[in-house]
C-alpha positions in Angstrom: 22.0 -36.9 32.1 22.5 -34.4 34.8 24.0 -31.8 32.0 21.4 -32.5 29.9 18.4 -31.5 32.3 20.7 -28.4 33.4 20.5 -27.2 29.5 17.0 -27.4 29.1 16.3 -25.5 32.5 18.5 -22.4 31.2 16.8 -22.4 27.9 13.0 -22.6 29.6 14.3 -19.7 31.8 16.2 -17.3 29.1 12.6 -17.8 26.9 10.2 -16.7 29.9 12.6 -13.8 30.5 11.7 -12.7 27.0 8.5 -13.0 27.0 8.1 -11.1 29.9 10.2 -8.3 29.0 8.2 -8.1 25.8 4.7 -7.9 27.3 5.5 -5.3 30.1 5.5 -2.6 27.7 2.3 -3.9 26.0 -0.3 -1.3 25.9 -3.7 -0.8 24.4 -5.3 2.0 22.7 -9.2 2.7 21.8 -10.3 2.2 18.3 -14.1 3.1 18.4 -15.6 6.3 19.5 -17.1 4.8 23.1 -15.8 1.6 24.4 -17.4 -0.2 27.6 -15.4 -1.5 30.3 -16.8 -4.1 32.5 -16.6 -5.6 35.9 -15.6 -9.2 34.4 -14.6 -10.5 31.0 -18.1 -11.0 30.3 -20.5 -9.3 27.7 -23.1 -9.4 30.1 -21.1 -8.0 33.0 -22.0 -4.2 34.1 -20.3 -1.4 32.9 -18.0 0.3 35.1 -16.5 2.7 32.8 -16.1 4.2 29.4 -13.0 5.1 27.1 -12.4 7.3 24.6 -11.5 7.0 21.2 -7.3 6.7 21.1 -7.3 6.5 24.9 -4.0 4.4 26.1 -4.3 2.1 28.9 -1.2 -0.5 30.0 -2.5 -4.2 29.8 -2.1 -5.4 33.1 -3.4 -9.4 32.4 -5.3 -11.0 29.3 -7.9 -13.3 29.7 -9.9 -15.8 27.8 -13.4 -15.5 27.7 -16.8 -16.6 26.5 -16.7 -13.9 23.4 -13.0 -14.1 22.8 -9.9 -12.4 24.3 -10.3 -9.8 27.0 -7.9 -7.2 28.5 -7.4 -6.4 32.2 -6.6 -2.6 32.5 -6.5 0.0 35.3 -7.9 3.5 35.3 -9.5 6.3 37.6 -13.0 6.8 38.3 -15.1 10.0 38.3 -14.0 9.9 41.9 -10.4 9.7 41.6 -10.5 5.9 42.4 -8.0 3.3 40.8 -10.7 0.9 39.3 -9.8 -2.3 37.3 -11.8 -3.6 34.6 -12.1 -5.2 31.7 -12.1 -4.4 27.9 -12.7 -7.0 24.6 -9.7 -6.9 22.2 -11.9 -6.3 19.3 -12.3 -2.5 20.2 -8.8 -2.0 21.0 -5.3 -2.2 19.2 -2.2 -3.6 20.8 0.5 -1.2 20.7 4.5 -1.7 22.6 5.8 1.3 24.1 9.3 2.7 22.2 11.9 2.7 25.0 13.2 6.7 24.5 16.9 7.2 23.8 18.7 8.4 26.7 21.7 10.6 26.4 24.5 9.9 28.6 24.8 13.3 31.3 27.7 13.2 33.7 27.0 11.8 37.0 25.4 14.3 39.0 26.2 14.8 42.7 24.9 12.1 45.5 21.5 13.2 46.8 20.8 12.9 50.2 18.5 10.3 51.3 14.7 11.5 52.3 13.0 10.7 55.3 10.7 7.5 55.0 6.9 8.6 53.8 4.4 6.7 55.1 1.9 4.9 52.8 -1.5 6.3 51.5 -4.2 5.2 53.0 -6.6 2.3 51.3 -8.6 3.6 48.9 -12.5 2.2 48.7 -13.3 -0.7 46.4 -15.9 0.0 43.9 -19.4 -2.1 44.0 -21.8 -2.9 41.0 -25.2 -1.5 41.5 -27.6 -4.3 43.2 -30.9 -5.5 41.3 -32.9 -4.3 43.9 -31.4 -1.2 45.9 -34.0 -1.0 48.8 -35.9 -3.5 50.7 -38.9 -1.2 51.8 -41.0 0.9 49.4 -44.3 2.8 49.3 -46.3 3.8 46.4 -49.3 6.3 46.0 -51.0 6.1 42.6 -54.2 7.4 40.8 -56.0 5.8 38.0 -59.0 4.4 36.7 -61.0 1.3 37.6 -63.5 0.1 35.5 -66.3 -2.3 37.1 -70.1 -3.0 36.0 -72.6 -5.7 37.3 -76.2 -6.2 37.1 -78.4 -8.2 39.2 -82.1 -8.7 39.9 -84.5 -9.3 42.7 -88.7 -10.9 42.1 -91.1 -11.1 45.0 -94.6 -11.5 45.6 -97.2 -10.5 48.4 -100.9 -11.4 49.0 -103.4 -8.7 49.0 -107.2 -9.0 48.4 -106.8 -12.7 48.4 -104.9 -12.5 45.1 -101.2 -12.8 44.7 -99.0 -8.9 43.8 -95.4 -8.9 42.0 -92.5 -7.0 42.1 -89.7 -6.8 40.1 -86.5 -5.1 40.9 -83.3 -4.9 38.3 -80.5 -3.2 39.4 -77.6 -2.2 37.5 -74.4 -1.2 39.6 -71.6 1.2 37.5 -68.6 2.1 40.0 -65.9 2.5 37.0 -64.4 5.9 37.4 -61.1 7.6 38.9 -59.7 6.1 41.8 -56.7 6.3 44.1 -54.4 3.3 45.6 -51.6 3.4 48.2 -49.1 0.5 48.9 -46.7 -0.6 51.3 -44.2 -3.5 50.6 -41.0 -5.5 51.5 -38.8 -7.7 49.1 -37.0 -10.2 51.7 -34.8 -11.5 49.2 -33.3 -10.2 45.9 -36.0 -10.1 43.8 -39.3 -11.6 45.8 -41.2 -9.6 48.2 -45.1 -8.6 49.9 -47.0 -5.9 49.2 -50.3 -4.8 51.2 -52.8 -1.8 48.8 -55.8 -0.6 49.4 -57.9 1.4 47.4 -61.8 2.7 48.0 -64.3 2.3 45.3 -67.6 3.8 44.6 -70.5 4.6 41.9 -73.9 4.5 41.7 -76.8 1.9 40.8 -79.8 2.4 38.6 -82.7 0.6 39.8 -85.7 -0.4 37.4 -89.0 -1.3 39.3 -92.4 -2.5 38.6 -95.1 -3.5 41.1 -98.5 -5.0 40.3 -101.1 -4.7 43.0 -104.3 -6.6 43.1 -108.1 -4.9 42.6 -109.9 -4.6 45.9 -112.9 -5.4 43.8 -112.1 -7.1 40.7 -110.3 -10.0 40.0 -107.3 -10.4 37.7 -107.6 -6.4 37.1 -104.5 -5.6 38.7 -102.9 -2.0 38.5 -99.5 -1.6 37.4 -96.7 0.5 38.5 -93.1 1.3 37.2 -90.4 4.0 37.7 -86.9 4.3 38.3 -84.0 5.8 40.3 -80.6 6.5 39.1 -79.0 7.9 42.1 -78.9 4.6 44.4 -75.5 4.4 45.8 -72.8 1.6 46.1 -69.4 1.7 47.6 -66.3 -1.0 48.9 -62.7 -0.9 49.7 -60.4 -3.7 48.9 -57.4 -4.7 51.1 -55.0 -6.4 48.4 -52.1 -9.0 49.9 -49.9 -10.0 46.9 -46.3 -11.5 46.8 -44.3 -9.7 43.9 -41.7 -11.7 41.7 -39.2 -8.4 40.3 -36.9 -8.5 37.2 -34.6 -6.1 36.5 -34.6 -4.3 32.7 -31.9 -2.0 32.9 -30.2 -0.1 35.4 -33.1 1.7 36.5 -36.3 -0.3 34.7 -38.1 -2.8 36.8 -40.9 -4.8 35.5 -42.9 -7.3 38.5 -46.0 -9.6 38.4 -48.2 -9.6 41.7 -51.0 -11.7 42.8 -52.8 -12.8 46.2 -55.9 -12.6 48.2 -58.3 -9.9 48.3 -60.5 -8.7 50.8 -63.6 -6.9 50.0 -64.6 -5.1 52.8 -67.9 -3.1 53.6 -69.5 -3.6 50.2 -72.5 -1.5 50.4 -75.5 -1.6 48.0 -78.9 0.5 48.0 -81.6 -1.3 47.5 -85.7 -0.9 47.8 -86.5 -1.5 51.2 -90.7 -1.3 51.6 -93.4 0.0 49.2 -95.8 2.5 51.0 -99.2 2.4 49.2 -103.0 3.2 49.0 -105.9 3.1 46.8 -107.1 6.4 44.9 -110.1 7.5 44.0 -113.3 5.0 43.8 -113.7 2.4 42.3 -109.9 2.1 43.3 -108.6 1.8 39.8 -105.0 3.6 40.8 -102.6 3.3 43.8 -100.5 6.2 45.2 -97.2 4.7 46.3 -93.9 6.0 47.9 -91.5 3.7 48.1 -88.0 3.7 50.6 -85.1 2.8 50.4 -82.3 1.3 53.0 -78.4 0.5 52.7 -76.8 -2.8 53.3 -73.5 -4.2 53.4 -71.3 -7.4 53.9 -67.6 -8.3 53.4 -66.0 -10.9 51.9 -62.9 -12.9 50.5 -61.6 -12.5 47.0 -58.0 -12.9 44.4 -56.3 -10.3 42.2 -53.6 -10.9 39.7 -51.8 -8.2 38.1 -47.9 -6.5 37.8 -46.5 -3.4 36.7 -43.4 -1.2 36.4 -41.1 0.8 38.1 -38.8 3.5 36.8 -36.2 5.2 39.1 -35.4 8.6 38.8 -33.0 8.6 41.4 -32.1 5.9 44.3 -35.1 6.5 46.3 -37.2 7.9 44.2 -39.2 6.4 41.0 -42.1 5.9 38.5 -44.6 3.1 39.2 -47.2 1.8 36.5 -49.6 -0.6 37.7 -52.6 -2.7 36.6 -54.6 -5.3 38.7 -58.2 -7.4 38.5 -59.6 -8.7 41.3 -62.9 -10.7 41.9 -64.8 -12.0 44.5 -68.7 -13.0 45.7 -70.5 -11.2 48.6 -73.6 -12.1 49.4 -76.2 -9.6 51.4 -79.0 -10.0 53.3 -81.9 -7.7 51.6 -84.9 -7.8 54.5 -84.8 -11.4 54.0 -83.5 -12.0 50.5 -79.9 -12.9 49.9 -78.8 -11.3 46.7 -75.3 -11.5 45.6 -72.8 -9.0 44.5 -69.3 -9.4 42.5 -67.0 -6.5 43.7 -64.0 -5.7 41.9 -63.1 -5.0 38.4 -59.8 -4.3 36.3 -57.5 -1.4 37.9 -54.9 0.8 36.1 -53.2 3.0 38.0 -50.0 5.6 37.6 -48.2 7.4 40.7 -44.6 7.4 42.8 -42.8 5.4 44.3 -40.5 5.9 47.7 -37.7 3.1 48.1 -35.9 2.9 51.3 
């Protein structure tokens, strides 16, 4: 029985030696124009090198992956470092190195031994690029904002024992070129915060009509109407947003954002008072001079949007951003409370610095 076990062990050792000696000289040759060398035996793993048609590599290891057979090889990087990577079996062919015929030569005289040489220092290990290269960033953008809003204010007054009335209609238009800045920080790989700021301004068109009671005749009011297209409007938006980042390529990143908006000093220019006097007996007309005033208040709202980053270098990229913000601010105009909805759609493009 012990004799049979010894024979089986001997056969196993001889077979293993034959397999190892056969695979020791195996090499692969690239059979496509350009072959990708990847960090891991996975088609989704990062590409760490390229191989040209006909290039030959020694097989270090054969691995089974999800997509089939892979070969581990070693090659030189551009910086001269030795890097280990994987290449798929579908783009190479296995070749066996033939041993050259060595002619026997007469023995050479003995060579004196060389002094021991110190081993070379260890070479740096290659690290693949990370999804987000830097944590902090600053961006500066220019773009276009779209915002229009209409509101009205109607009121009455008593004169000559009759009731007069006034009607105010306003159309705010703050659409136009805008400037926007932001600073942010990624506290984990794909999740961060951004604080951004952009001022907005525009003009308001006011349409007014007033009915003045007559001093002598009942129900014979004098009607006056006019327009003012140069009334001012302004607001400042401060946004604090949560950002979720998605890497779409080595240099391209998409993100979505959302959070709160603080509308600071939303200012409108409105009719303040109407100064008027009777003209010509029997006073069928009036002379009037309206006065306008600025009124403001602040409020909280919210916003949502997204964008794209394209990095030209490790620290500099192009940024494309869009956002929609909204809120409701209540402003007291000479004892009357009016509501304004600041915000609107913002699209912009600019540069982003990462560090």
